[in-house]
N, C-alpha and C positions, 0 to 999 in steps of 0.2 A: 504493500500500500504506500510505500515511500516513493511515490512517483511525482515528477514535476507537473505542476498544474498546466494544462494546455491553454496558456494565457492568450495566445494569438487568436484562438477561436473565440474566447470570451470577449476580447477587445473588438474583434470583427462583428460579433453579435451585437455588442453595445452600439457600435458605429451604425450598423444597419437599422437598429431600433430607433436611434435618434433621427435618422434621415427619413424614415418611412412613416407615412400617416395611414398606411393600410391597416385594416383590422388584423388581429393575430391569426385568425383562421386563414386568411389569404396568404399570409407569410408562410404558415405551416404547409399549405397546399403546394406552394411553389417549391418549398424545400423537399416535400415528399416526391414531387415530379423529378427532382434532381438527385434523388437519393441513390439511384443505381450508378451514378457517375463517380469516378475517382476511387481513391484508396479507402478500404474498409474502415481503418482507424480514423481517417479524416471525416468520412461520412458520419460515423457514429458520434464523434466529438461534436461536429457541427449540429447534429440533431439534438443531442442531450443538452449542450451548453447554451443553446439559443431559445430555451423555453422562456416564454414571456412572463414578466411579473408586473406589467403595467396596470392591469386591472383584474379583478376577480373573474370576470367573464372570459377574458383572453386566456388567463393562465389555466382555467379549467378545461377549455377546449383544446389548448395546447397539450396539456397533460394527457387527456383522453386519447388524442391522436398519436402522440409520441409513444405512449404505452402500447398502443395497438401495433405500431411499426416495430418496436423493440421485441414484442412477443413473436412476431413473424421472423425476426432475425436471430432468435435464440438458438435455433438449430445449428446455424453456421458460425455465429459470432458470440457465443455465450461468454467466453473468457474476456473478450474485449469489452463487452457491455458491462460485465461485472466489475472490471477494473475502473472503467470510467464512472460508473455510478458511485463507486466507493471513493472516488476522488472528490466528489461534490461537497462532502462535509468540510473539507479543509480548503478547497479552491473557491467555493462559493458559500461561505458560512452565512452570509446575509440572506440567502434564499433557502435556509434549512427546511422550512415547512413545505416549500415547493417540491423539493426532492424527497422528503419523507413521504409526501403524498404519491409521488411517482413510484417509489418503492412499494407503497401500499397497493397501488393498482397492479403492479407486476406480481406481488405476492398473491393477490386475489386470482390472478390468471395462472400462476404456477407456484404452488407451495414450495416445491423443491428449490426453485430459483430464489425465492424469498429466503429460504434457509441458507443458501449459499451467500447471499448478500449479508445477512446478519453475521454469519461466521467470519467473513472477510473483514467486516467492520470491527468485530471483537478482536481479531488478530491485529488490525491496525491500531486500535486503542492500546492493547497490551504492548505492542512494539514501540509506540510513541512514548509510553510511560517509561519503558526500559531505556530508551535512547534519549530521554529527557527533552523530547520535543513537546513542550508543555502546551503551546498554543494549539498544535494539532490534536493533542490529547483532549483538551477542553472542548474543541469543536466536535470531535468524534463522540465524546461522552454525551453532549447535548443532542446530537443527531440520533444516537441510539435511543436515548430517553424519549425523544419526540416521536419515534416510531410507534409509541403507544397511541398517539392521536390518530394515526392512519390504520390502527388495528393490526399492525404487523406483529407486535410483541404484547404479551400479557402484562397487565399492570403490576402483578407481583414481581416480574422481572425488573421493572424500573425501581421499585423500592429496594430490592436486593442489590441492584447496582449502586444506588445511592448509599445504602448501608455499608457497602464495602469501602466506599470512599470516606464516609463519616467515621468508620472504625479507626482511621489514621489519627483522628483527633484525640484518641485516648492513649496514643503511644507516648510513654514517659521520656524516651531518649531522643525523640525527634525534635529538631529545631523548629521554632515557630514559623519560619519561612516555609517549611514543608507543610505543616498542619494548616497554615493559612491558605495555601494554594488549594489543598483538597477541600477545605470549607468553601472557598470561593467558587470552585467548579460546581459543587452541588447547589450552592445558593443562586448562582446565575442561571442554572438550569431549571430551578423550581418554577418560575413563572410560565414556562412553556408546557409543563405537565401537571401543574397543581390542580387544575379543575378536574382532570380525570382521576388523579390519585385521591383527592378529597372525596370523590364520589365512590370509587371502587375499592380503595385500600386505606380508608381514613385512619384506623388505629396505627398501622405501620407508618403512615405518612406523618401523623402527629408526633410519634416518637422520634422520627428524624428531625422534625422541627424543634422539639424539646432539646435534643442533643446539640443542635446548632446554636440554640439560644444559650445553653449553658457554656458552650465553648466561647462564643462571642463575649459573654459576660466575664469570663475568667482569664482571658488571654492578656498578656502584657501589652501596654500601650505607651511605653516610655518614649517611643519615637514620635508621638503626636506633637510634642512641643516643637520638634524640628520642622513641622509642616507649616508653622506660622509664617505668614507673609508680612504682617505688620507687627511691630514690637513697640510697646510704649510703657512708660513707668506708671501711667494713670490707669486705674481699673476701668474707667469709662471708655478708654480707647482700645481696650483689648478685644480682639476678635477670637472667639473660640473656634478651634479647629477640630474636625471629626475624622476619625479613621475610616478608611474606605469600607471595611467590613461592617463597622457600626452603621454607616449610611445605608449600605445594602440591606442589612438586617432590618433597619427601620422601614425601608420600602417593602420588604417581604411582609412585615407585620401589617402594614397598611393594606396590602393586597389581600392578606388573610382576612382582615376585618371587612373587606368589601366583597368577600365570597369568591375571590379569584376570577372575577369577571373582567378579563383583560382584552383590550382592543388595539394594542399598539404593535401587533405583528399580524401578517396575513395568515389565514387558516383555510387554505384551499381544500383540505381534506373534508371539510364540511359539505362541499358540493358533491361528494361521492359517498354520503353516509350509508345508504342502503347497500351499495356494492361492497364497501369496505367492511361493514358489519357482518356480511355473509362469509368473509374470508376466514380461513383457518389461521390461528395465531401461532407465533413462534415463542419459545422460551429461551432466554439468554443463559449461556453458561456463566458460572461464577467468574468474576474478574477480581484477582488479588493484586492490590497495589504492590509494586516491588519494594523490598526492604530498603531502609535508608542506608 
């Protein structure tokens, strides 16, 4: 999974999207007509990385058509499709929900291929942790968790994945920079999956929240004074600084109090509710964080 992002295709797609006023469906149709031309790797990269995210109507029609094309290509291009799909969490993290929905549609069409995607993503997460590619690991963790929204994985797998990361917070010998990172990964993933977990796995989810709250409350914050931008001898002029995990936890508490009704990222999987609900779900294997 440690493959370079095909950025030239992504830049080409963005350039075409900015120049064109055509509806997403017309663009997809033109791409479909050209699909048989050129190298297989180039064709598949162009197809997958040009999925629209301009509007909910465009992205849903794009996803439906791309999923159909990829299904027909699985016989001959299974390995290439698998590799490209598993690059999207780290190459295009801003479109996580778009590609988790695509994986959901493919899982609904082929349970075995869905299992292969999940297995490769887990391998990528494990390898990223071992090789200390922390940004990749964070994006893969979030992508795997978000698959619960497209009904690819069972909710219990998400809570187990989170619990494996939260367990690091109890390590006595680990430096705070390590435990902070594992807490941060889980906390930044919570908004994406909280609504499902609060509904389907509330007891386990609440325990995870309690452990995070305890950790945020007990961690050392000696560094906070070094964050101050302004310094003054008068108390009236002092500006209080807050640690990033404290701020993040405050936001999570606010979302919790609002019932996890979040609207700040797209949720294209909702446009395929019936189809995704009928799909068989996958169970994640256990992920063990590497020792310090």
